[in-house]
Each structure stands twice: as structure tokens, then as C-alpha cells.
C-alpha positions as CSV (number, residue, x, y, z in Angstrom):
1,M,11.4,19.4,-12.3
2,I,10.3,16.0,-13.2
3,T,8.3,15.2,-15.9
4,R,5.2,13.8,-15.2
5,L,6.0,10.2,-16.6
6,V,8.7,9.8,-14.1
7,L,6.6,10.5,-11.8
8,I,4.0,8.4,-12.3
9,I,7.0,5.3,-12.6
10,V,8.7,6.5,-9.6
11,A,5.1,6.9,-7.6
12,L,4.1,3.3,-8.7
13,I,7.2,1.5,-7.7
14,A,7.4,2.6,-4.2
15,T,3.3,2.0,-3.8
16,A,4.3,-1.5,-4.9
17,L,7.4,-1.9,-2.7
18,L,4.7,-0.5,0.4
19,I,1.9,-2.7,-1.1
20,T,4.4,-5.7,-0.6
21,F,5.8,-4.9,2.7
22,I,2.9,-4.1,4.3
23,V,0.6,-7.2,3.1
24,G,3.6,-9.9,4.0
25,L,4.0,-8.5,7.1
26,A,0.1,-9.1,7.5
27,I,0.2,-12.7,6.1
28,S,3.6,-13.5,8.7
29,I,1.2,-12.0,11.3
30,S,-2.0,-13.9,10.3
31,N,0.3,-16.9,9.8
32,G,2.1,-16.8,13.0
33,F,1.3,-16.7,16.8
34,A,-1.5,-14.3,16.6
35,G,-3.2,-16.8,14.2
36,F,-6.0,-15.6,11.7
37,W,-8.7,-13.5,14.6
38,G,-5.8,-12.3,16.1
39,G,-4.3,-10.5,13.0
40,L,-7.8,-9.6,11.6
41,P,-7.8,-6.0,13.3
42,F,-4.3,-5.8,11.6
43,W,-5.9,-6.6,8.0
44,I,-8.7,-4.2,8.5
45,I,-6.1,-1.5,9.3
46,I,-3.9,-2.0,6.3
47,I,-6.8,-2.1,3.9
48,I,-7.7,1.1,5.0
49,V,-4.1,2.6,4.8
50,L,-3.4,0.8,1.5
51,S,-6.3,2.4,-0.1
52,M,-5.5,5.9,1.2
53,A,-2.0,5.0,-0.3
54,I,-3.3,4.4,-3.9
55,Y,-5.8,7.2,-3.5
56,D,-2.9,9.3,-3.2
57,F,-1.2,8.4,-6.0
58,W,-4.0,8.6,-8.3
59,D,-4.7,11.7,-7.0
60,E,-1.2,12.9,-7.4
61,C,0.7,11.5,-10.2
62,V,-2.6,10.2,-12.4
63,R,-5.3,12.2,-12.5
64,K,-4.7,15.2,-14.1
65,K,-5.0,18.8,-12.4
């Protein structure tokens, strides 16, 4: 069984890597061919998806049940 502290650390690292990858992808799309207005729908989608990922991290690891 994984201890609570190890679970929080591993989930925090995984969430940080996910955020870094997705935001970097969005920046490259917005700076590249699509431009700001072409990348705006993707930014809206990633804000929603990343907020769900952060909520899931909080719900599964941080919140005491």
C-alpha cells in the first residue's frame, strides 16, 4: 500500500508534467501557424481540462475522506 505522502508527491509530479506539456503545446500552437485567434479554442479547452486534472489531484490525494 502506498502511503499518503508518497501518493501526494507522485501525483503532484505527474500533474505538473501534464500541465507543463499541455501549456507548452498550447503556446507553440498559438505562436505558430494558427496565431492567437486560431489557438484560442485550444486554450479554452486546455483550461477546462487542466482545471479538471487539478481538481482530480485535490480530490484523490489532498482531500481527506
